[in-house]
N, C-alpha and C positions, 0 to 999 in steps of 0.2 A: 339342515339348518346351519350346521357349522361350515359346510362347504360353501353355502351361499355367502356367508360373511367374508370368507377368505377370497372368493372370486371377486367380490365387490372391491376389496382392498387392492387386489392385483390389477383390476381394471383401471383404477385411479392411478396406480403406480405406473402402469403401461403408458398412460397419457402423459405422464411426467418424464418418461424415458428412463425410469429407474430400474433398468435391467441390463443384462449382458456384462461386458467387461467392467470391473470395478465395483460390482454389486454381488452380494451373497445374501440370500434371504433365509431366515431361520423360521420354521413353522412347526406346528404340532405334527406328530407322525401317525395320528390315528384316523386320518381321513380315508375315505374309501379309495380303492384302486382306481386310477385314471379319473380322479375327481375333477381335474381341470379340463377334461375333454367333454364333459357334459354340457348341454346347452345352457347358456346363462339364464338366470331367472329374470323376471320382469324387474326393471329398475337398474339393470346392468347393461350399459350400452357398448359393450365390447363383444366381439365375435369369439367363437371357439378358437379360430385360428390365431387371433391376437393374444388370447390368454395362453394358448399352447406355445406361441412364440416366446412370450414372456417367461414361462416356466422352463422351457427347454433351453433357452438362452442363459438362464440364470443357474439352473441345476441346483435347486434349493437343498438345504440341509434340514432334516427333521429329527426330532428326538421323541422317544417314547419308552416306557418301561418294557423290558424284555418279558414276553408272555410265557415262554417256555425255557427251562434250563437246558444245559447241554444234554444231548440225546443219551449219552452213556453214563451220566452221573446218577448214582443210586440215591434216592430221596429218603426222607424220614419215613415214608410209607413203605419202603422196601422195594419200590419199583423205579424205573427210569422214566424221564419225561416221554420218551418214545413209547414205552409200554402204557403209560397213562393215556396218551392220545389214542393208541390202538384199542384199549379197553373202553374208552369213552365212546368211540365210534361203534364198537361192537354192541355196547349197551343200547345205543340209539337205534341201531339196525334191528336188534331183536324186538324192540318195542316201538317199531315205526308207526303203527296205528295210533298208539297212545300219545306219541310226541309229534304227530304230523303238523300241528299248529305252532310248533316251537322251532326256533332257529338256534343252533349252537354258535356261540360267539367265542372268539379267542380268549376273552377275559375269564372264561370258566376256570382256568388254572388258578386265578387269584382267589376265587371262591373256595376251591378245593384246599388251597394252602391256608386260607383264613380259618377253616374248620380245624385244621391241624394246629394252628397257632392258639386258638381258644382252648383246645384240648390240653395242649402242653402247659398253657398258663394255669388252667384249673388244677392240673396235677401238681404243679409247683406250689399253688396256693394251699393245697392239702398239707404239704410238708410244713409250710410256714405256720398254718393254723394250729398245728400240734404243739407248738412252743409259744404261741402268742397269747398274752392276757390282755383283754380289752379294757376299756375305761371303767366298765362296771365291775371289774375284778374277776370276770369269768372268762372262760374259753368258749369258742364256738366252733361248730363244724360247718363245712361247706354247704351242707343241706339247709342250714339255718339262714342263708343269705336272703336278704330282701332289698328291693330297690331303694329304700330309704336308709339303708345301713351304710353310712359314709365310711366307717372304719373298715368294714368288709370290702367295700369298693376299692379302697386304697390298696388293700392286700392283693386283690386280683389285678389291678392296674399295674402295680409294681412287678407282679409276676409276668404279666404280658410284656412289659418292657425288657425283661431279662431273657425272653425267648430268642433263640438263635439256632436255626436249623436249615437244612437244604430241602427246599420244596420243589414241586414240579415246575414252578415258575422261576426257580433260581434260589439263591440264598435269601432267607427271610429273617429280618430283625427290625426293630423299631427304634425310632428316636422321638420320644413323646408319642404323639398320635400319628406320626408319619412312618410309612413303610420305607425301609432301606433295602433297596434291591439293586438290580443292574439296569442301567440306562443304555438303551440302544441308540446309536448315532447312525443315521442313514442319509444317503444322498441320492438324488435323482440323477442317474447316469445313463448315457446312451450306449447301446451295444450294437455290434455289427456281426453278421454271420461270416464264418470262414475267413477267406482272404481279403475281405472288405476292410478298408481303412476308415476309422471313425474320425471325423472332424466336425465339431459343433453339433448341428442337428442332423447331419447327413453322414451316409456311408458311401465311399467311393471304391470302385474296382477298376484298376488299370489293366487293359488288355494289350498284350504285346503283338497281337496279330493285326494285320492291316486289312480292313474291309471297306466295302463301299458304304455310303451313308445309309442306304436302306438296310444293308446287312447288319450294320452296327446297331441300328434301331431295333431290329428283330432280335439280335443277340442279347441286348440288354433286357429286353422284355422277357426272354426265356430265363434269364438269371434272376428275375424277380425285381428288376429295377427299370430304369429308363435312361436313354442317352443323355449324357451330361447337358444340363442347362444351369446357368449361373444366375442366382437370384439377387446378388448384391455385389458391390465393389469389395466389401470385406471378404466375401466368399471367394471372389476372384483372386485376391491377394493370398488368402490362406491356401488356395489350391495350387498356386504357383510355388509357394513355399514347400508344399507337400511334394510336388513334382521334382523340385530341386533336391529335397532330402533323399528321395528315392532314385536320384541320378537318372531321371527320365527326360531331362530337357536338352538332350544333345541333338537339336535340330529337328526333332520329330514334330509332326503336325497332328492335331487331334480334332476329331469331329466335335462340334457342339450343336445342340438341337435348336433349330430355328425353322419357322414356317411363315409363309406369306398369307396375309389376310386379304379378303376380297377388295378392301379399300386401298390396297397397295402398301400399307404399313407392314412392319415386321413385328413379330412377337415370338418370344421364346416358348418352348414347348410346355412350360409350366404356367403360361398365361401372361407373363410380364411383357409389356410392350417394349419395342426397341428404343423408344425415346428415353427410357431410363437405363438403357444398357449400352450407352455409347462407348463406355470405356472397355467393352469387350468385343465390339464389332471389328472383326478383322477384314472384312470385305463386304460390300453391300450387294446382295443378290440383285440381278437384273430380271431374271425370270425364275420360274419354279425349278429350273435345272441347275441353279447356282446357289452355293451354300458357303457360309463363312467357315473358316478354320481357326482353331485355337493354336497359337504357336507360342507356348510359354517360355521358350528359351530366348525369345527376342521381344522387342516392343510389339505392340499390336500390329499385325500385318495388314497392309492396306490393299493388297491385291485381291482379285476375284478369281476363283477357280471354277471352271465349268464341270459340272457333275456328269460323268458318262460311265460307261460300263467298266472302263479300265482304271478310273480314278479311285484310289483307295487311300485310306489314312488310318492311323491308330485311333482308338476311341476309349472313352471313359464312361463307365456306367455309374449310375447314382440311384440311391434310394434313401428314404427317411430312416434315421436311426430309431431303434426301439428303446424307449426310455423306461427304466425300471428303478425302483427304490432299492439301492444296494447298501447292505450293512457295511460301513467302513470301520466302525470301532464300537467297543462296549466299555462303559464306565461302571466299575464296581464301586458303588457309593460307600459300602462298608469299609473296604480296603483303600478307597480313594486311588484306584489304579485304572488305567486305560489300556485296553488291549486293541491294537490296530490290526485290521485285516487287509486294508487296501488304502491307497492314497486318496485324498480328496482332490477332485478335479476342479481347479479354479477357473472361472470364466476369463478368457483372455490369457490364461497361463500364469497370471500373477495373483498373489494373495491380496485381496482388497483390504483397505484400511479398516480397522475396527473402531474408528472414530472419525469425526469430521476432520478433513485434512487441515493441518495447521500450517498455513502459509506464512513463512517467516520473511518479513520485509526488512531490508537494511536501510537504516536512516542515513541519508547523506546530507550533511550541512553545506549549504552554498552561501558564501559571503556575498551579500548584495551591496558592496561598497562602491567607491568611485572607480570606474574603469581605468586601467593603468594609462592608456593612451590619452584619456581626458586629463588625468593628473599631470602627465608629462607636458601636454600643451599648456595647461594653466601655469605650471612652473616655468616654462620657457617664456611665456608672456610676462610673468612676474619678474623673471630674471632680466628681461629687456627693460622693464620699468626700473629695476634697481640700477641697471647700467645708466639709464637716463638720470636717476637721482644722483649717482656718483659724479657724473659729468657736471651736473648743476652744482654739486657741492664743491668740486674742484674749481669751477668757474667762480663761485661765490667767494671762496677763500683767496683765490688768486687776485681777484679784483676788489677785495674788501676795503682797500684804502682809497679807491676812487670815490669822489664826493657823492655821486648819486647813490651808489651801492652802500656807502658808509652811512648815509642818512636813513636808508631803509632797514637798518639794524641787521647787518650780515650774520651776527651771532644767532639772532632769533631765526633768521632764514636757515641757518645750519640745523637748528633744532627741528624746523619744519621738515627738512630733508631727512634727518635721522628718523623722525616719526613715520615718514612715508616709506622708508626702507623697512622699518619694523612691520608696517602693514603689509607690504609686499611679501615679507618673509612669513607672516602669519597665514597668508594664502596657501603657501606650500605646506605648512604644518597642518592646516585643516584637512587637506586631501590625503595626507600621508596616513593611511589606516590599514597597514598590513596586519591581518589577523593572526599571522604565524609568529609574530614577535611576542616576547614576554609581556604580560599585562602590566608589569611594573614599569617597563620602558614606555609602553603605550600611554600609561597614566602620566608619565613625565612630559611627554609630548603634548598631551592635553593641557597640562598646566602652563607649559611654556607658550603655547599658541594663544591662550587667554591673556597672559601677561603681555605678550608682544602686541596684540591687537589693541588692548586697552591703553597701554602706555604709549604706543604709537599714535593713537587718536588724541591723547592728551597733549603730547609734544607738538603735534601738527596743529590741531585746532586751537589748543591753548595758546600757542605762540601767536597765531593770527588774532585770537580773541584779545590778548594783551595789547597788541599793536593797535587794534581798533579802539580799545578802551583809552589808550593814550590820546588818540585823535579826538575822541569824545571829550576827554578831560580838558584838553587844551581848548577845544572849540567852545565848551560850555562856559569857560571863564572869560571869554571875549578878549582876553589879553594874553596872548601866548608868551610874551616876554616875562611875565611873572611866574610862569609854570616851568619847572625844571623836572622832567620825568626821564630819567636815564634808563639805559638798558638794564641796569641793576634792578630797578623797580619791576620791569617787565619779567626778568628772570625770576624774581621773587614771586610774582603772580603765577607764573607757570609752575614754579616749585610748589606753591600751595595747592594748585589743582592736582599736581602729580602726587603730593602727599595724601590728598583725599582719596585718589584712586588706589594708591598703594595700601592705605589703611583699610579701605573696603575689601580689596582683594585678599589681603592678609587675614582679615577677620573671617572672610568667607571660607578660605581654605583651612584655617585653624579650627574654627568651630564646626564646620561642615565639610570635611575633606572630600575630595573628588574620589570617585570609584568608577570602575569600568563596568558597563552594563551590556549584556548580550541579549538582544530582543529578537525573538523568533517571530517570523511572519507566517502567513497562511501556507500550510504545507500542501504539496501536490503528490498524488500517488502515481507511480509508474508501474502499473500492473505487469507489463510485459517483461520488465527487467527486475521485478520484485524490489523496487526501491521506493522510499519515501523521501522526496526532495524537500528539504526544509530550508528555505532562505532565512537569513538572519542579518541583522545589522549590529554594529558594535560602536558604542559611543561612551563619553564620559558624562557623568551627572553627579549631583550632590543632593543631600537632604535639604529641604527648604530652598531649593534652587529658585523657585518662583519669587520668594521674598527677596533674596539677594539680587536677582536680576532686575526686579522692579526698583530696588534701591539704586542700583548702578545706572539703570536706564533713566530713572527720575532725575538723578544728579546731572547726567549728561544732557538730558532733555532741557533742564533749566539753563544749562550752559548754552545750548543751541538757541533757546528762546531769547536769552539775554544778548547773545551775539546778534540775532536778527534785530533786536531793539536798537543796539548800538549802531548797527549798519544803517538802519532806517534813520536814526537821529543824525548821523553824519553824512547822509547822502549828498548834501549840498555844500559840505565843508570843503574849502580849497586851501590845503596847507601843502606846500611843496615837499615832495618825496615822502609824505607821511599818510596822505589820505588814500586808504584802500577800501573805503566803505562800499563803493558800488560792486567791486569784485567779491568782497566778503558777503554782501547780501546775496549775490548770485550763487556763491558756493553754499551758503547756509540754506537757502531755499531748496537747493537740490539735495543737500544732506537730509533735511527734514523729510522731503518727499520720498527719496529713495530708501531712507531708514524705515519709514512706515511700510512701504511696499516690501522691503527686504524682510522685515520681521514677520509680516503676514505670510509671505511665501515660505519662510523657514518653518513656521508653525504648521503650515499645511503640508509640507513635504518632510516631516520628521521621520517617516518610515520609508522615504525614497531618497537616500543620500546623494545619488548621482545628480538628479536635476537640481537639488538644493545646493550642492557644491558648485555646479556650473553657474547657477544664477548668482550666488554670493560672490564667488571669485571674479566673475565678469564685472559686477558692480564695483567691487573693491579696486580691481586693477584699472578699470576705466576711470573712476572718480579720482583716484590717486594720481594717475598719469595726467589727466586734464588739469588737476591742481598744480602739478609741477610745471606744466606747459604755461599755464596762465601766470604763474608767479615768476618763473625764471627764464622763459624763452623771450628774447627781445623781438619787438614788432617794428617793422619798417614804418617810419613816420610818414613816408610818402605813399603807403599802400592805399589802395582804393577802398577798402571796406571800413569796418568799424575800427577806430584807432583806440586801443586800450592804453591809457596813460595814467600817470600818477597824479596829475593835477597841474594847474597853471603856475607860472612864475618861477619854475625851476629851470636852470640852464640845462640844455640837452646834454647827454653823455657824448663821448667821442663818436665820430663817424655818423653823427646824425641819428643815433638810435635812441629810443625811449624805453624806459624800464617801468615795470609796475610790480605790485605785490598783491596777492589775493589770499583767499581762505582755502582751506582743505576740503576737497570732495572726499567723503568717506561714508561708511555705513556703520551705524551703531552696532556694537558687538552682540552676537547671540551666543550665549555661553554653553548651550547644550548642543554640541556638535554631533553630527551624525554622518 
């Protein structure tokens, strides 16, 4: 019954490959001898060979109580365990007819010692009872014991707990109701006769004489084995290590057992076909007279040797090892001492883990920021834009007293240029996200780039907005001579817009200061290198960020809408050197469109900073550069395309050039940078 259960467990474990190197099975030690070699019961779909392979590859460890003490130890009965065994067998042999239907079991020693334990406990109880007064105020004798007498039971039980003697089964004592004895630790180990060398399931014998193949086969048979055949690649490697250890690989060739099938295929003498033995084939036989040779000192030899009377080689005999349960140690539970008799043989030569292997992965953080080369390209383009802006600024200042430029408010034009430069600079600040720098410094850059972008937008678009408002104001009154709107009024308007921006940003950063956030993305496991690759992004954000952004967006959106309204209202107005309505409308339309697209893309790419940066910086640089070109680059009056001009009635500038002014292409700021 018990063997059936363990065979069933082993069969399932065999299917899962839970045997051999890295595994050690612990099982009870009281199964019958060679229990794993019995034919499996119905319901177990593993063969005897498979179960034997499992057991002999694992070399299980078993535990059971020691059934006999040391042979020369005198017991409480005055005899040794050896004498006990001899007397027991003698008793059975003298009364063979009477006990013919009985079988003596090894556990008989426990019954013998149990009688002694009871006897000693009762003797001890007699001494206790002499001095004990029970609850009824009377004393009792042992003969007065009854099964319902709990007080008497406690006396006997306590006496049994104090028993400590040497029995035929070893030392006897109790802990509660449990026997404290000696636990025997056994292991299934293979053994080999005489000069044979044990490896795994087999024994090998190396013969130093050279014989023909037939002579080698016959010689191995006479020695109780068979000519070497190799059943697996693992055995081949193990055998080559063994040959190297014994210094036998100095160019010698060894016969290995192989035979030809009628079909023409090859098969090893133990039945395995050649198709699974390719790693051992040293030469392919052409006919029955040719045989492969094992040459362990070199790589597998590919030549073929013809077998004839003079052809001889060394040979190795092989046989199955005999596996027996060997006592490797005994554990004295009373003394808590272990006495070792031999070493435990571990499958594969290494002690297996006593727990599920704990694989320690190292987490590697990978910054998923803007690639350096992308950042450099963006900064270079922004730098070219700033050079263009500086050229325009120098040109605007140098020619500020020329009538055409003077009428277009060169001071406001300078504000537009300064705003464009700040937007260019904010582009580089957005992409500068080195995770190795101090977070306090990183936070300062976050704040600076928000201020640069927002203030730059107000200076540029606010200046163009104020100029458009002046055109609308003059045109609305139908009598320009009565309206005097100086640059001071326009600067005041830009100042008011700038004050609103500064107030909003100051309130934002005072009441909800910025902080640096490190957001981890989806991790990937690199099992081969035991790494967990964790990408992350780093950006600045604040509490109530959505409220502040909506407020800032809303304010600038109203400014854009009003700018579109003014541009539309003044689209037909013709005032020399002042009317920029058509260009303002073109710029504002693009700002609104690209702002909507830009905000949407930024929200969609919050966890992918590289595409977000490329898209945002491209729009900022493109729009700002186009604005500078439209506003400040002169157009040839005679050119064949669309002539962008300031309006009729104004005398042309020197050299037949015409000038114009327009509005700023830009992108609304998105204050959660990533």
